[in-house]
N, C-alpha and C positions, 0 to 999 in steps of 0.2 A: 407643310406637312412632309416627312419621308416615309417615303414608302419600300418595304422589306419583301423578298422571297424568298419562303423559309423551303424545301424542298424536306421532306419526310419520308422514310422508311418504316414500318410499322410493321408488325406483326400481323399474317394474311387474318386471323382471324379478328381484330380488332379496330380493321380500316374502317367500317359505321362507326363505333363507338366515338373511337377516338375523331374520327372528322366530325360528326355532333358536340363533341364536348369544345372543340376549338372552334366551330361556326359560333358557338354562343358565349367566345371571349368579344369584350369589347372591344379592343385593339384588331381586332382580324375580320376582315372586312367579306374575307371571302375562300371557301376552301374546296378543293378541285381533288377528286381521285381521278388518276390519270394510267396507264401504261409507260412503259418505258423501266428506266431506270430507280424511278421512284413509286413511292406510292400515293402521297399526298402531296398536293400544291397549296400552301397557304398565303395569301396575300395580306400583309398586315401594314397599316395607316398608321403613323404616331404622329406625333408633336418632336419627339426626339429619338437620337439613339440608344439613351438611357434605359428609353420604355421598351425600347425591341430587348435589349441588354439585358433588362429584367423578365420579361416572358421567356426568353429563350431560357437562361442559366437557370430560371427560379421557378417560373412556373412548367415550361414543355420538359425539365428534367426529371418533372413529380410523374408525371404521366406513365404509368405501365402499358409497355408495348410499344411506346417509341424506340426504336433501335437507332436510328441517327439521322443527324440535321445538317442540312447545307444551307447557312443564309447568307444571301444576297443583298445588296441595299442598290436599290435603283437610283441612277443616277439622273436619267433623264427621259421623262415619257412621249415619246414620241402616238401616243394614241389619237385617235380624232374624239373622245370623249372628253368633257368637261371634268374632270373627277371633282376640282373644286367647286363647282356648282352645286354637284351631287352633296354635299358633304356640308354645304353650309346651310344656315338658316335663313 
């Protein structure tokens, strides 16, 4: 599994609407509204880099109100949570 963090700047009157739309996408596991330089932080867990490329360039680009994205690939998790067991059947 590949984890990406996407930081988004969105129009202020669209934050909730966009967050809810993103949270409904199967590839996106978490969406947070945050303070600071960005409006939303999105956690994406997919099987391949290609899945994220398609999500960012084809689907997020079509959402009106997203003004800028910054996508980061997570190399290694240092969390105490066992994420693989949470997503396995």
